[in-house]
N, C-alpha and C positions, 0 to 999 in steps of 0.2 A: 806233486801239485799241492798248492796251498789249501788250507782248510778255510772256507768262508766263515764269516761271523754268524751267518744264519745256520749253517750246518753245525757249528760249534754250539750254538744255542739249543739245537735239537738234542745234541748229546747231553748237554747240561740238564735239560728237561728229563731225558731218559734216566739220568742218574739222580734226579730230584735235587739238583744243586742250583741255588739261585745266584750265588756270587761268582766272581771271575777268578777266585783264588786258585782253582785247580785247572784253569784253562791250558796251561802248558802241558800238564800230564795228560789231559784229555786229548789234546792235539797230537801228542806223541802216540797215544793209543790208536787214534784214527789212522795215522800214517803207518803204524805197525800193521794194522789190519789190512790196509791197502796193499802193503808189500807182501803180506802173506797170501792174499788173493792172487796177486800177480805171479808170485812164485808157483802157485798151484795151476796156473794156466789161464786165469781170467785176463782178458785184454786190459791193458793199462787204462785205456780210455773209459772202459766200463767200470773198473775198480775205482776210478777217480770221479765218476759221475755222481754228483750230489743230488740229482733229481730222480735217480732210479730207486724205486721202492724196495726192490729185492736187495740191492747193495746196501741201502740204508738199514734194512733189517739186520743184515749180517754185521755191519759196523756197529750198530746199536748193541747187539748181543755180545760182540767182542769187547766193547768198551765196558759194558756192565760186568762181564766176566773178569776182566783184568783190573778194574778200578778199585782202589782202596784195599784195606787190610781187613781180614775177618769178615769177608763178604758172604752172608748166608745164601745168596743166590748164585754164587760163582759156579758151582757144579752144573746147575740147571742151565745157566747162560752159556757155559762151555759146550754143553750138549747141543743146545739150540744153534750155536754158531757152527758147530761141526756139521749139523744137518743142512743148514743153509749153504755152507761152503761146498759140500758135496753136490748139492743141487745145482749150484752155479757152474761147477765143473762139468756137469752132464748136459747143460743147455748150450747148444751151438751158438746162439746169439751172444753169449758171454765169452766164448773161447775161440770162435772162428772169425778171422779178419774178414771184413766185407770185401766182396769181389767187385771188380769193375773199375 
């Protein structure tokens, strides 16, 4: 799924970046995070949901973890991402297809 301009702007704010020079890298990281969540069992529709606050938090941590070089917050953001990722895997609404 494509990354909307609004979602990309949220990630820029999370990284404290005002320009668009890093948009391609940020977009790649968002997509990488989504793929990681899907591989872990999160439903594709949920992983791509740009309105879900838990998914947003996971993507934000992932992008903060992976973005840039010499990132002093990288280890903490990696830990936060791993916690959120594990929580998503335990929640049925994120990993069980709707019935009916």
